[in-house]
Backbone as XML, in Angstrom:
<?xml version="1.0"?>
<chain id="A" units="angstrom">
  <residue number="1" name="MET">
    <atom name="N" x="-14.762" y="5.266" z="-20.374"/>
    <atom name="CA" x="-15.543" y="5.107" z="-19.173"/>
    <atom name="C" x="-16.658" y="6.141" z="-19.145"/>
  </residue>
  <residue number="2" name="ARG">
    <atom name="N" x="-17.842" y="5.725" z="-18.865"/>
    <atom name="CA" x="-18.973" y="6.651" z="-18.743"/>
    <atom name="C" x="-18.895" y="7.398" z="-17.411"/>
  </residue>
  <residue number="3" name="PRO">
    <atom name="N" x="-19.515" y="8.568" z="-17.313"/>
    <atom name="CA" x="-19.461" y="9.330" z="-16.058"/>
    <atom name="C" x="-19.925" y="8.528" z="-14.846"/>
  </residue>
  <residue number="4" name="ALA">
    <atom name="N" x="-20.976" y="7.725" z="-14.973"/>
    <atom name="CA" x="-21.450" y="6.936" z="-13.830"/>
    <atom name="C" x="-20.385" y="5.922" z="-13.416"/>
  </residue>
  <residue number="5" name="ASP">
    <atom name="N" x="-19.727" y="5.297" z="-14.396"/>
    <atom name="CA" x="-18.666" y="4.346" z="-14.081"/>
    <atom name="C" x="-17.516" y="5.041" z="-13.362"/>
  </residue>
  <residue number="6" name="THR">
    <atom name="N" x="-17.216" y="6.260" z="-13.794"/>
    <atom name="CA" x="-16.155" y="7.030" z="-13.152"/>
    <atom name="C" x="-16.498" y="7.284" z="-11.695"/>
  </residue>
  <residue number="7" name="PHE">
    <atom name="N" x="-17.746" y="7.650" z="-11.414"/>
    <atom name="CA" x="-18.172" y="7.891" z="-10.040"/>
    <atom name="C" x="-17.969" y="6.652" z="-9.186"/>
  </residue>
  <residue number="8" name="PHE">
    <atom name="N" x="-18.424" y="5.500" z="-9.663"/>
    <atom name="CA" x="-18.312" y="4.278" z="-8.870"/>
    <atom name="C" x="-16.862" y="3.850" z="-8.708"/>
  </residue>
  <residue number="9" name="HIS">
    <atom name="N" x="-16.024" y="4.073" z="-9.733"/>
    <atom name="CA" x="-14.606" y="3.756" z="-9.629"/>
    <atom name="C" x="-13.973" y="4.574" z="-8.497"/>
  </residue>
  <residue number="10" name="HIS">
    <atom name="N" x="-14.232" y="5.890" z="-8.490"/>
    <atom name="CA" x="-13.671" y="6.743" z="-7.447"/>
    <atom name="C" x="-14.262" y="6.418" z="-6.085"/>
  </residue>
  <residue number="11" name="TYR">
    <atom name="N" x="-15.545" y="6.083" z="-6.042"/>
    <atom name="CA" x="-16.166" y="5.706" z="-4.777"/>
    <atom name="C" x="-15.489" y="4.467" z="-4.202"/>
  </residue>
  <residue number="12" name="ASN">
    <atom name="N" x="-15.215" y="3.469" z="-5.039"/>
    <atom name="CA" x="-14.561" y="2.250" z="-4.568"/>
    <atom name="C" x="-13.163" y="2.529" z="-4.048"/>
  </residue>
  <residue number="13" name="ILE">
    <atom name="N" x="-12.434" y="3.417" z="-4.693"/>
    <atom name="CA" x="-11.107" y="3.780" z="-4.202"/>
    <atom name="C" x="-11.212" y="4.428" z="-2.834"/>
  </residue>
  <residue number="14" name="ILE">
    <atom name="N" x="-12.133" y="5.377" z="-2.685"/>
    <atom name="CA" x="-12.319" y="6.054" z="-1.404"/>
    <atom name="C" x="-12.780" y="5.058" z="-0.348"/>
  </residue>
  <residue number="15" name="GLU">
    <atom name="N" x="-13.700" y="4.165" z="-0.706"/>
    <atom name="CA" x="-14.199" y="3.157" z="0.233"/>
    <atom name="C" x="-13.059" y="2.259" z="0.705"/>
  </residue>
  <residue number="16" name="ASN">
    <atom name="N" x="-12.237" y="1.774" z="-0.206"/>
    <atom name="CA" x="-11.106" y="0.934" z="0.168"/>
    <atom name="C" x="-10.120" y="1.686" z="1.039"/>
  </residue>
  <residue number="17" name="ARG">
    <atom name="N" x="-9.863" y="2.942" z="0.700"/>
    <atom name="CA" x="-8.921" y="3.716" z="1.481"/>
    <atom name="C" x="-9.425" y="3.968" z="2.882"/>
  </residue>
  <residue number="18" name="GLY">
    <atom name="N" x="-10.725" y="4.139" z="3.053"/>
    <atom name="CA" x="-11.289" y="4.356" z="4.370"/>
    <atom name="C" x="-11.143" y="3.139" z="5.259"/>
  </residue>
  <residue number="19" name="LYS">
    <atom name="N" x="-11.164" y="1.962" z="4.683"/>
    <atom name="CA" x="-11.073" y="0.738" z="5.482"/>
    <atom name="C" x="-9.650" y="0.440" z="5.917"/>
  </residue>
  <residue number="20" name="ASN">
    <atom name="N" x="-8.676" y="0.599" z="5.019"/>
    <atom name="CA" x="-7.328" y="0.225" z="5.398"/>
    <atom name="C" x="-6.298" y="1.317" z="5.150"/>
  </residue>
  <residue number="21" name="MET">
    <atom name="N" x="-6.712" y="2.427" z="4.578"/>
    <atom name="CA" x="-5.879" y="3.605" z="4.409"/>
    <atom name="C" x="-4.667" y="3.391" z="3.508"/>
  </residue>
  <residue number="22" name="PHE">
    <atom name="N" x="-4.598" y="2.340" z="2.736"/>
    <atom name="CA" x="-3.471" y="2.127" z="1.842"/>
    <atom name="C" x="-3.925" y="2.254" z="0.397"/>
  </residue>
  <residue number="23" name="LYS">
    <atom name="N" x="-2.993" y="2.675" z="-0.450"/>
    <atom name="CA" x="-3.274" y="2.809" z="-1.878"/>
    <atom name="C" x="-2.038" y="2.344" z="-2.641"/>
  </residue>
  <residue number="24" name="PRO">
    <atom name="N" x="-2.192" y="2.028" z="-3.916"/>
    <atom name="CA" x="-1.035" y="1.629" z="-4.710"/>
    <atom name="C" x="0.083" y="2.676" z="-4.644"/>
  </residue>
  <residue number="25" name="GLN">
    <atom name="N" x="1.305" y="2.199" z="-4.609"/>
    <atom name="CA" x="2.551" y="2.969" z="-4.524"/>
    <atom name="C" x="2.901" y="3.423" z="-3.116"/>
  </residue>
  <residue number="26" name="ASP">
    <atom name="N" x="2.037" y="3.159" z="-2.105"/>
    <atom name="CA" x="2.424" y="3.421" z="-0.722"/>
    <atom name="C" x="3.563" y="2.483" z="-0.354"/>
  </residue>
  <residue number="27" name="ILE">
    <atom name="N" x="4.451" y="2.946" z="0.502"/>
    <atom name="CA" x="5.515" y="2.095" z="1.031"/>
    <atom name="C" x="5.115" y="1.720" z="2.445"/>
  </residue>
  <residue number="28" name="VAL">
    <atom name="N" x="5.049" y="0.417" z="2.709"/>
    <atom name="CA" x="4.618" y="-0.092" z="4.002"/>
    <atom name="C" x="5.681" y="-1.033" z="4.557"/>
  </residue>
  <residue number="29" name="GLN">
    <atom name="N" x="5.536" y="-1.354" z="5.840"/>
    <atom name="CA" x="6.436" y="-2.291" z="6.495"/>
    <atom name="C" x="5.636" y="-3.046" z="7.540"/>
  </residue>
  <residue number="30" name="SER">
    <atom name="N" x="5.981" y="-4.311" z="7.728"/>
    <atom name="CA" x="5.317" y="-5.120" z="8.739"/>
    <atom name="C" x="5.448" y="-4.432" z="10.091"/>
  </residue>
  <residue number="31" name="LYS">
    <atom name="N" x="4.425" y="-4.518" z="10.912"/>
    <atom name="CA" x="4.456" y="-3.915" z="12.243"/>
    <atom name="C" x="5.516" y="-4.567" z="13.121"/>
  </residue>
  <residue number="32" name="THR">
    <atom name="N" x="5.951" y="-5.760" z="12.755"/>
    <atom name="CA" x="6.982" y="-6.457" z="13.527"/>
    <atom name="C" x="8.367" y="-6.285" z="12.912"/>
  </residue>
  <residue number="33" name="GLY">
    <atom name="N" x="8.491" y="-5.455" z="11.874"/>
    <atom name="CA" x="9.770" y="-5.215" z="11.213"/>
    <atom name="C" x="9.845" y="-5.952" z="9.893"/>
  </residue>
  <residue number="34" name="GLY">
    <atom name="N" x="10.964" y="-5.812" z="9.229"/>
    <atom name="CA" x="11.140" y="-6.483" z="7.949"/>
    <atom name="C" x="11.408" y="-5.492" z="6.844"/>
  </residue>
  <residue number="35" name="PRO">
    <atom name="N" x="11.448" y="-5.991" z="5.602"/>
    <atom name="CA" x="11.780" y="-5.117" z="4.474"/>
    <atom name="C" x="10.648" y="-4.151" z="4.128"/>
  </residue>
  <residue number="36" name="LYS">
    <atom name="N" x="11.025" y="-3.081" z="3.430"/>
    <atom name="CA" x="10.025" y="-2.136" z="2.927"/>
    <atom name="C" x="9.300" y="-2.792" z="1.764"/>
  </residue>
  <residue number="37" name="LEU">
    <atom name="N" x="7.985" y="-2.613" z="1.727"/>
    <atom name="CA" x="7.145" y="-3.180" z="0.678"/>
    <atom name="C" x="6.426" y="-2.051" z="-0.056"/>
  </residue>
  <residue number="38" name="VAL">
    <atom name="N" x="6.263" y="-2.206" z="-1.355"/>
    <atom name="CA" x="5.528" y="-1.234" z="-2.159"/>
    <atom name="C" x="4.173" y="-1.856" z="-2.500"/>
  </residue>
  <residue number="39" name="VAL">
    <atom name="N" x="3.096" y="-1.162" z="-2.161"/>
    <atom name="CA" x="1.749" y="-1.654" z="-2.450"/>
    <atom name="C" x="1.525" y="-1.549" z="-3.958"/>
  </residue>
  <residue number="40" name="GLN">
    <atom name="N" x="1.170" y="-2.667" z="-4.575"/>
    <atom name="CA" x="0.885" y="-2.700" z="-6.010"/>
    <atom name="C" x="-0.614" y="-2.584" z="-6.274"/>
  </residue>
  <residue number="41" name="ARG">
    <atom name="N" x="-1.404" y="-3.270" z="-5.443"/>
    <atom name="CA" x="-2.867" y="-3.202" z="-5.583"/>
    <atom name="C" x="-3.512" y="-3.525" z="-4.249"/>
  </residue>
  <residue number="42" name="VAL">
    <atom name="N" x="-4.750" y="-3.068" z="-4.098"/>
    <atom name="CA" x="-5.509" y="-3.260" z="-2.865"/>
    <atom name="C" x="-6.798" y="-3.964" z="-3.218"/>
  </residue>
  <residue number="43" name="GLU">
    <atom name="N" x="-7.086" y="-5.057" z="-2.519"/>
    <atom name="CA" x="-8.331" y="-5.801" z="-2.704"/>
    <atom name="C" x="-8.939" y="-6.034" z="-1.332"/>
  </residue>
  <residue number="44" name="GLY">
    <atom name="N" x="-9.871" y="-5.151" z="-0.939"/>
    <atom name="CA" x="-10.474" y="-5.263" z="0.387"/>
    <atom name="C" x="-9.428" y="-5.025" z="1.450"/>
  </residue>
  <residue number="45" name="ASP">
    <atom name="N" x="-9.258" y="-6.003" z="2.360"/>
    <atom name="CA" x="-8.250" y="-5.867" z="3.413"/>
    <atom name="C" x="-6.953" y="-6.588" z="3.058"/>
  </residue>
  <residue number="46" name="THR">
    <atom name="N" x="-6.797" y="-6.949" z="1.780"/>
    <atom name="CA" x="-5.584" y="-7.610" z="1.316"/>
    <atom name="C" x="-4.785" y="-6.666" z="0.430"/>
  </residue>
  <residue number="47" name="LEU">
    <atom name="N" x="-3.497" y="-6.570" z="0.727"/>
    <atom name="CA" x="-2.593" y="-5.778" z="-0.088"/>
    <atom name="C" x="-1.710" y="-6.724" z="-0.877"/>
  </residue>
  <residue number="48" name="TRP">
    <atom name="N" x="-1.483" y="-6.407" z="-2.126"/>
    <atom name="CA" x="-0.538" y="-7.153" z="-2.949"/>
    <atom name="C" x="0.668" y="-6.247" z="-3.088"/>
  </residue>
  <residue number="49" name="CYS">
    <atom name="N" x="1.808" y="-6.686" z="-2.523"/>
    <atom name="CA" x="2.996" y="-5.851" z="-2.436"/>
    <atom name="C" x="4.197" y="-6.536" z="-3.072"/>
  </residue>
  <residue number="50" name="THR">
    <atom name="N" x="5.182" y="-5.723" z="-3.391"/>
    <atom name="CA" x="6.484" y="-6.234" z="-3.805"/>
    <atom name="C" x="7.521" y="-5.638" z="-2.865"/>
  </residue>
  <residue number="51" name="ARG">
    <atom name="N" x="8.586" y="-6.391" z="-2.643"/>
    <atom name="CA" x="9.678" y="-5.850" z="-1.840"/>
    <atom name="C" x="10.315" y="-4.718" z="-2.621"/>
  </residue>
  <residue number="52" name="GLN">
    <atom name="N" x="10.640" y="-3.643" z="-1.929"/>
    <atom name="CA" x="11.220" y="-2.493" z="-2.611"/>
    <atom name="C" x="12.582" y="-2.854" z="-3.210"/>
  </residue>
  <residue number="53" name="ASP">
    <atom name="N" x="13.280" y="-3.806" z="-2.610"/>
    <atom name="CA" x="14.608" y="-4.183" z="-3.098"/>
    <atom name="C" x="14.583" y="-5.403" z="-4.026"/>
  </residue>
  <residue number="54" name="ASP">
    <atom name="N" x="13.380" y="-5.863" z="-4.434"/>
    <atom name="CA" x="13.250" y="-7.032" z="-5.312"/>
    <atom name="C" x="12.902" y="-6.570" z="-6.717"/>
  </residue>
  <residue number="55" name="PHE">
    <atom name="N" x="13.885" y="-6.583" z="-7.591"/>
    <atom name="CA" x="13.648" y="-6.106" z="-8.952"/>
    <atom name="C" x="12.905" y="-7.131" z="-9.790"/>
  </residue>
  <residue number="56" name="GLY">
    <atom name="N" x="12.729" y="-8.359" z="-9.287"/>
    <atom name="CA" x="11.929" y="-9.369" z="-9.975"/>
    <atom name="C" x="10.449" y="-9.139" z="-9.768"/>
  </residue>
  <residue number="57" name="ALA">
    <atom name="N" x="10.096" y="-8.272" z="-8.818"/>
    <atom name="CA" x="8.718" y="-7.863" z="-8.537"/>
    <atom name="C" x="7.788" y="-9.032" z="-8.240"/>
  </residue>
  <residue number="58" name="THR">
    <atom name="N" x="8.228" y="-9.954" z="-7.403"/>
    <atom name="CA" x="7.368" y="-11.039" z="-6.959"/>
    <atom name="C" x="6.354" y="-10.481" z="-5.973"/>
  </residue>
  <residue number="59" name="GLU">
    <atom name="N" x="5.056" y="-10.631" z="-6.280"/>
    <atom name="CA" x="4.018" y="-10.090" z="-5.404"/>
    <atom name="C" x="3.845" y="-10.952" z="-4.154"/>
  </residue>
  <residue number="60" name="ILE">
    <atom name="N" x="3.630" y="-10.268" z="-3.044"/>
    <atom name="CA" x="3.410" y="-10.896" z="-1.751"/>
    <atom name="C" x="2.037" y="-10.464" z="-1.269"/>
  </residue>
  <residue number="61" name="GLU">
    <atom name="N" x="1.235" y="-11.412" z="-0.801"/>
    <atom name="CA" x="-0.087" y="-11.105" z="-0.245"/>
    <atom name="C" x="0.077" y="-10.766" z="1.230"/>
  </residue>
  <residue number="62" name="VAL">
    <atom name="N" x="-0.432" y="-9.597" z="1.630"/>
    <atom name="CA" x="-0.270" y="-9.115" z="2.995"/>
    <atom name="C" x="-1.613" y="-8.599" z="3.497"/>
  </residue>
  <residue number="63" name="LYS">
    <atom name="N" x="-1.984" y="-8.938" z="4.713"/>
    <atom name="CA" x="-3.198" y="-8.383" z="5.324"/>
    <atom name="C" x="-2.913" y="-6.954" z="5.787"/>
  </residue>
  <residue number="64" name="ALA">
    <atom name="N" x="-3.818" y="-6.050" z="5.485"/>
    <atom name="CA" x="-3.613" y="-4.628" z="5.754"/>
    <atom name="C" x="-3.382" y="-4.334" z="7.232"/>
  </residue>
  <residue number="65" name="ASP">
    <atom name="N" x="-3.995" y="-5.104" z="8.120"/>
    <atom name="CA" x="-3.842" y="-4.816" z="9.545"/>
    <atom name="C" x="-2.507" y="-5.282" z="10.120"/>
  </residue>
  <residue number="66" name="THR">
    <atom name="N" x="-1.639" y="-5.894" z="9.293"/>
    <atom name="CA" x="-0.342" y="-6.360" z="9.776"/>
    <atom name="C" x="0.790" y="-5.412" z="9.389"/>
  </residue>
  <residue number="67" name="VAL">
    <atom name="N" x="0.478" y="-4.343" z="8.640"/>
    <atom name="CA" x="1.507" y="-3.407" z="8.199"/>
    <atom name="C" x="1.115" y="-1.976" z="8.556"/>
  </residue>
  <residue number="68" name="SER">
    <atom name="N" x="2.097" y="-1.091" z="8.497"/>
    <atom name="CA" x="1.844" y="0.331" z="8.670"/>
    <atom name="C" x="2.660" y="1.076" z="7.622"/>
  </residue>
  <residue number="69" name="LEU">
    <atom name="N" x="2.293" y="2.331" z="7.378"/>
    <atom name="CA" x="3.049" y="3.137" z="6.430"/>
    <atom name="C" x="4.489" y="3.242" z="6.900"/>
  </residue>
  <residue number="70" name="TYR">
    <atom name="N" x="5.423" y="3.131" z="5.978"/>
    <atom name="CA" x="6.840" y="3.187" z="6.309"/>
    <atom name="C" x="7.250" y="4.621" z="6.596"/>
  </residue>
  <residue number="71" name="HIS">
    <atom name="N" x="8.048" y="4.795" z="7.617"/>
    <atom name="CA" x="8.648" y="6.093" z="7.898"/>
    <atom name="C" x="9.997" y="5.853" z="8.551"/>
  </residue>
  <residue number="72" name="GLU">
    <atom name="N" x="10.930" y="6.757" z="8.287"/>
    <atom name="CA" x="12.246" y="6.669" z="8.885"/>
    <atom name="C" x="12.294" y="7.581" z="10.087"/>
  </residue>
  <residue number="73" name="GLU">
    <atom name="N" x="12.962" y="7.132" z="11.114"/>
    <atom name="CA" x="13.107" y="7.947" z="12.303"/>
    <atom name="C" x="14.471" y="8.612" z="12.288"/>
  </residue>
  <residue number="74" name="GLY">
    <atom name="N" x="14.563" y="9.777" z="12.873"/>
    <atom name="CA" x="15.831" y="10.481" z="12.908"/>
    <atom name="C" x="15.862" y="11.632" z="11.926"/>
  </residue>
  <residue number="75" name="ASP">
    <atom name="N" x="17.045" y="12.184" z="11.745"/>
    <atom name="CA" x="17.228" y="13.373" z="10.901"/>
    <atom name="C" x="17.815" y="12.990" z="9.552"/>
  </residue>
  <residue number="76" name="PHE">
    <atom name="N" x="17.123" y="12.151" z="8.804"/>
    <atom name="CA" x="17.613" y="11.722" z="7.495"/>
    <atom name="C" x="17.538" y="12.878" z="6.517"/>
  </residue>
  <residue number="77" name="GLY">
    <atom name="N" x="18.595" y="13.084" z="5.782"/>
    <atom name="CA" x="18.612" y="14.096" z="4.737"/>
    <atom name="C" x="18.840" y="15.505" z="5.223"/>
  </residue>
  <residue number="78" name="VAL">
    <atom name="N" x="19.082" y="15.670" z="6.514"/>
    <atom name="CA" x="19.318" y="16.999" z="7.060"/>
    <atom name="C" x="20.822" y="17.240" z="7.136"/>
  </residue>
  <residue number="79" name="CYS">
    <atom name="N" x="21.293" y="18.359" z="6.560"/>
    <atom name="CA" x="22.742" y="18.675" z="6.574"/>
    <atom name="C" x="23.049" y="19.724" z="7.596"/>
  </residue>
</chain>
């Protein structure tokens, strides 16, 4: 990759992240509930995800505005 190509590649990543704040390997969940999803790729406002518990890795198309970053509530992992 040439330096100019590198600049535009990083710019596109930052641009995409600014619009929907998701990146590959983020764990997300539907705002209405459901299984945890792992973001595989981001294309504009569309996320291509796999279920975290699906070892067949079937990709699911999800609109970015319908999910949020996954977080657990409570004192998980605290002894």
